[in-house]
C-alpha positions as CSV (number, residue, x, y, z in Angstrom):
1,M,44.2,14.2,-3.6
2,S,42.3,13.3,-0.6
3,H,42.4,9.7,0.7
4,L,38.9,9.8,2.0
5,A,36.2,7.9,0.3
6,A,33.2,9.7,-1.1
7,V,30.4,9.5,1.3
8,K,26.9,9.4,-0.1
9,P,24.4,11.4,1.7
10,P,21.7,9.5,3.6
11,T,18.6,8.8,1.5
12,R,15.5,10.5,2.8
13,V,12.4,8.6,3.1
14,T,9.8,10.3,0.9
15,R,6.4,10.5,2.5
16,R,3.6,9.2,0.1
17,R,0.6,11.3,-0.1
18,S,-2.8,9.8,-0.2
19,P,-4.6,10.3,-3.6
20,E,-7.2,12.9,-3.7
21,I,-10.4,11.7,-5.4
22,R,-13.5,13.9,-5.7
23,W,-16.8,12.1,-5.1
24,S,-18.6,11.1,-8.3
25,A,-21.6,8.9,-9.2
26,A,-19.3,6.1,-10.5
27,L,-18.0,5.9,-6.8
28,R,-21.3,5.0,-5.4
29,E,-21.0,1.4,-7.0
30,L,-17.7,0.6,-5.5
31,P,-17.5,-1.7,-2.4
32,A,-16.0,-0.2,0.8
33,L,-13.8,-1.6,3.3
34,S,-13.9,-0.3,7.0
35,V,-10.4,-0.3,8.6
36,H,-9.3,1.3,12.0
37,Q,-6.4,3.9,11.9
38,P,-3.5,3.9,11.3
39,W,-4.2,0.8,9.1
40,A,-6.8,2.7,6.7
41,W,-4.0,5.4,6.0
42,L,-1.3,2.6,5.5
43,I,-3.5,1.0,2.9
44,V,-4.3,4.3,1.0
45,A,-0.9,5.3,0.9
46,G,0.4,2.0,-0.4
47,F,2.5,0.8,2.6
48,K,0.0,-2.0,3.5
49,H,-0.7,-4.6,0.6
50,I,-2.4,-7.4,2.5
51,E,-5.7,-7.2,4.4
52,N,-6.6,-10.4,6.3
53,R,-10.2,-11.1,7.0
54,S,-12.1,-14.0,8.2
55,R,-14.6,-13.9,5.3
56,R,-13.5,-14.8,1.9
57,T,-14.2,-12.5,-1.1
58,H,-13.6,-13.1,-4.8
59,Y,-13.8,-9.4,-5.6
60,R,-10.6,-8.0,-7.2
61,G,-10.6,-4.4,-8.1
62,P,-10.7,-0.9,-6.6
63,V,-12.5,-0.3,-3.3
64,L,-13.2,2.5,-1.2
65,I,-11.4,2.7,2.2
66,H,-13.4,3.8,5.3
67,A,-11.3,5.0,8.3
68,G,-13.5,3.6,11.1
69,L,-13.5,5.1,14.6
70,N,-11.9,2.9,17.2
71,R,-13.9,3.9,20.4
72,R,-11.4,1.9,22.6
73,L,-8.8,4.4,21.9
74,I,-11.0,7.5,23.0
75,R,-12.3,6.0,26.1
76,P,-10.7,2.7,27.0
77,E,-12.1,2.7,30.4
78,V,-15.6,1.9,29.1
79,W,-14.4,-1.2,27.2
80,D,-12.6,-3.0,30.1
């Protein structure tokens, strides 16, 4: 009998997939939130649960997430 303790294999972090939703007329009525990447992906994938905004909202429920373009990442020299 071996004196070595059983070693558990390292746990793998499973990558969450974004839900794939097809456009429908019902989605037209949902409010949308524009967020820069990578924050938009983090929200959709369920890793980011809090979004701090300066404006208060009393809405609670489903929203559409819009991944807005951050122009400063593309051409930062224009924005200095």
